[in-house]
LOGUTI-141598 format. One record per residue (C-alpha): residue in three letters; chain; x, y, z; residue number from 1. Coordinates in nm, 4 decimals, padded with zeros to 6 digits. Example, Ala and Ser with C-alpha at 12.3 -4.5 7.8 and 13.67 -1.06 7.14 Angstrom:
2
<pt resn="Ala" chain="A" u="01.2300" v="-00.4500" w="00.7800" resi="1"/>
<pt resn="Ser" chain="A" u="01.3670" v="-00.1060" w="00.7140" resi="2"/>
This chain:
83
<pt resn="Met" chain="A" u="-05.3102" v="-04.9413" w="-05.0639" resi="1"/>
<pt resn="Arg" chain="A" u="-05.4010" v="-04.7704" w="-05.3900" resi="2"/>
<pt resn="Leu" chain="A" u="-05.7279" v="-04.5758" w="-05.3988" resi="3"/>
<pt resn="Asp" chain="A" u="-05.8781" v="-04.7764" w="-05.6853" resi="4"/>
<pt resn="Gln" chain="A" u="-05.7859" v="-05.1017" w="-05.5135" resi="5"/>
<pt resn="Phe" chain="A" u="-05.9426" v="-04.9875" w="-05.1838" resi="6"/>
<pt resn="Leu" chain="A" u="-06.2675" v="-04.8934" w="-05.3602" resi="7"/>
<pt resn="Lys" chain="A" u="-06.2817" v="-05.2415" w="-05.5108" resi="8"/>
<pt resn="Val" chain="A" u="-06.1798" v="-05.4374" w="-05.1959" resi="9"/>
<pt resn="Ser" chain="A" u="-06.4303" v="-05.2449" w="-04.9834" resi="10"/>
<pt resn="Arg" chain="A" u="-06.6923" v="-05.3197" w="-05.2493" resi="11"/>
<pt resn="Ile" chain="A" u="-06.7912" v="-04.9554" w="-05.2839" resi="12"/>
<pt resn="Ile" chain="A" u="-06.7256" v="-05.0041" w="-05.6565" resi="13"/>
<pt resn="Lys" chain="A" u="-06.7532" v="-05.3504" w="-05.8125" resi="14"/>
<pt resn="Arg" chain="A" u="-06.4556" v="-05.3483" w="-06.0494" resi="15"/>
<pt resn="Arg" chain="A" u="-06.1108" v="-05.1968" w="-06.0219" resi="16"/>
<pt resn="Ser" chain="A" u="-06.1228" v="-05.0795" w="-06.3844" resi="17"/>
<pt resn="Ile" chain="A" u="-06.4399" v="-04.8804" w="-06.3093" resi="18"/>
<pt resn="Ala" chain="A" u="-06.2835" v="-04.7402" w="-05.9909" resi="19"/>
<pt resn="Lys" chain="A" u="-05.9780" v="-04.6329" w="-06.1926" resi="20"/>
<pt resn="Ala" chain="A" u="-06.1955" v="-04.4639" w="-06.4560" resi="21"/>
<pt resn="Ile" chain="A" u="-06.3905" v="-04.2739" w="-06.1899" resi="22"/>
<pt resn="Cys" chain="A" u="-06.0673" v="-04.1618" w="-06.0220" resi="23"/>
<pt resn="Asp" chain="A" u="-05.9097" v="-04.0561" w="-06.3518" resi="24"/>
<pt resn="Gly" chain="A" u="-06.2261" v="-03.8583" w="-06.4299" resi="25"/>
<pt resn="Asn" chain="A" u="-06.1573" v="-03.6292" w="-06.1312" resi="26"/>
<pt resn="Arg" chain="A" u="-06.4670" v="-03.7542" w="-05.9495" resi="27"/>
<pt resn="Val" chain="A" u="-06.2898" v="-03.8675" w="-05.6297" resi="28"/>
<pt resn="Met" chain="A" u="-06.1458" v="-03.6503" w="-05.3549" resi="29"/>
<pt resn="Val" chain="A" u="-05.9261" v="-03.7695" w="-05.0688" resi="30"/>
<pt resn="Asn" chain="A" u="-05.9001" v="-03.5257" w="-04.7785" resi="31"/>
<pt resn="Asp" chain="A" u="-06.0462" v="-03.2441" w="-04.9955" resi="32"/>
<pt resn="His" chain="A" u="-05.7935" v="-03.2933" w="-05.2802" resi="33"/>
<pt resn="Ile" chain="A" u="-05.8711" v="-03.4465" w="-05.6190" resi="34"/>
<pt resn="Ala" chain="A" u="-05.7106" v="-03.7914" w="-05.6243" resi="35"/>
<pt resn="Lys" chain="A" u="-05.5986" v="-04.0213" w="-05.9023" resi="36"/>
<pt resn="Ala" chain="A" u="-05.6246" v="-04.4010" w="-05.8897" resi="37"/>
<pt resn="Ala" chain="A" u="-05.2667" v="-04.4494" w="-05.7686" resi="38"/>
<pt resn="Lys" chain="A" u="-05.3119" v="-04.2287" w="-05.4585" resi="39"/>
<pt resn="Glu" chain="A" u="-05.2171" v="-04.4152" w="-05.1417" resi="40"/>
<pt resn="Val" chain="A" u="-05.5068" v="-04.4423" w="-04.8964" resi="41"/>
<pt resn="His" chain="A" u="-05.4450" v="-04.4527" w="-04.5210" resi="42"/>
<pt resn="Glu" chain="A" u="-05.6599" v="-04.5090" w="-04.2134" resi="43"/>
<pt resn="Gly" chain="A" u="-05.8455" v="-04.1925" w="-04.1198" resi="44"/>
<pt resn="Asp" chain="A" u="-05.8611" v="-04.0521" w="-04.4750" resi="45"/>
<pt resn="Thr" chain="A" u="-06.1912" v="-03.9006" w="-04.5873" resi="46"/>
<pt resn="Ile" chain="A" u="-06.2987" v="-03.9998" w="-04.9387" resi="47"/>
<pt resn="Arg" chain="A" u="-06.5722" v="-03.8262" w="-05.1379" resi="48"/>
<pt resn="Leu" chain="A" u="-06.7117" v="-03.9904" w="-05.4528" resi="49"/>
<pt resn="Ser" chain="A" u="-06.9213" v="-03.7986" w="-05.7046" resi="50"/>
<pt resn="Met" chain="A" u="-07.1305" v="-04.0528" w="-05.8911" resi="51"/>
<pt resn="Asp" chain="A" u="-07.4373" v="-04.0295" w="-06.1137" resi="52"/>
<pt resn="Ser" chain="A" u="-07.6570" v="-04.1389" w="-05.8242" resi="53"/>
<pt resn="Gly" chain="A" u="-07.5207" v="-03.8728" w="-05.5891" resi="54"/>
<pt resn="Ile" chain="A" u="-07.2301" v="-03.7992" w="-05.3589" resi="55"/>
<pt resn="Leu" chain="A" u="-07.0925" v="-04.0554" w="-05.1155" resi="56"/>
<pt resn="Thr" chain="A" u="-06.8591" v="-03.9434" w="-04.8376" resi="57"/>
<pt resn="Phe" chain="A" u="-06.6898" v="-04.1927" w="-04.6073" resi="58"/>
<pt resn="Gln" chain="A" u="-06.3933" v="-04.2298" w="-04.3746" resi="59"/>
<pt resn="Val" chain="A" u="-06.1432" v="-04.5140" w="-04.4051" resi="60"/>
<pt resn="Ile" chain="A" u="-06.1474" v="-04.7205" w="-04.0847" resi="61"/>
<pt resn="Ser" chain="A" u="-05.8902" v="-04.9849" w="-04.1767" resi="62"/>
<pt resn="Ile" chain="A" u="-05.6786" v="-05.1057" w="-04.4660" resi="63"/>
<pt resn="Pro" chain="A" u="-05.6894" v="-05.4846" w="-04.5193" resi="64"/>
<pt resn="Asn" chain="A" u="-05.3639" v="-05.6743" w="-04.5574" resi="65"/>
<pt resn="Arg" chain="A" u="-05.5313" v="-05.9868" w="-04.6945" resi="66"/>
<pt resn="Ser" chain="A" u="-05.8386" v="-06.0864" w="-04.8917" resi="67"/>
<pt resn="Ile" chain="A" u="-06.1600" v="-06.0231" w="-04.7026" resi="68"/>
<pt resn="Ser" chain="A" u="-06.5126" v="-06.1581" w="-04.7244" resi="69"/>
<pt resn="Ile" chain="A" u="-06.8153" v="-05.9644" w="-04.8425" resi="70"/>
<pt resn="Ala" chain="A" u="-06.9408" v="-05.9452" w="-04.4832" resi="71"/>
<pt resn="Glu" chain="A" u="-06.6129" v="-05.7862" w="-04.3664" resi="72"/>
<pt resn="Ala" chain="A" u="-06.5992" v="-05.5308" w="-04.6505" resi="73"/>
<pt resn="Ser" chain="A" u="-06.8371" v="-05.2842" w="-04.4877" resi="74"/>
<pt resn="Ser" chain="A" u="-06.6191" v="-05.2720" w="-04.1755" resi="75"/>
<pt resn="Leu" chain="A" u="-06.3408" v="-05.0998" w="-04.3733" resi="76"/>
<pt resn="Tyr" chain="A" u="-06.5196" v="-04.7642" w="-04.3885" resi="77"/>
<pt resn="Lys" chain="A" u="-06.7791" v="-04.5463" w="-04.2163" resi="78"/>
<pt resn="Val" chain="A" u="-07.0287" v="-04.3440" w="-04.4233" resi="79"/>
<pt resn="Ile" chain="A" u="-07.0457" v="-03.9762" w="-04.3314" resi="80"/>
<pt resn="Pro" chain="A" u="-07.3958" v="-03.8315" w="-04.3887" resi="81"/>
<pt resn="Glu" chain="A" u="-07.4205" v="-03.5282" w="-04.6157" resi="82"/>
<pt resn="Thr" chain="A" u="-07.5287" v="-03.2047" w="-04.4470" resi="83"/>
């Protein structure tokens, strides 16, 4: 699944167009490498978002193969606390 699509499906970012803009602005890293919107995301990847409100780091737990509910969205990733 594309990075921008995962950010939208997991509801970390509300709209795919915003997720794409953030990715294209070099504000997203996947496994410690700057990633563009088209980067394929896999289970176990670590994603780090630099947003105005701070830095969010999380690990991908699963990639959905169908539409999911809002309640299921948070089960796709695990937040990693900043140290």
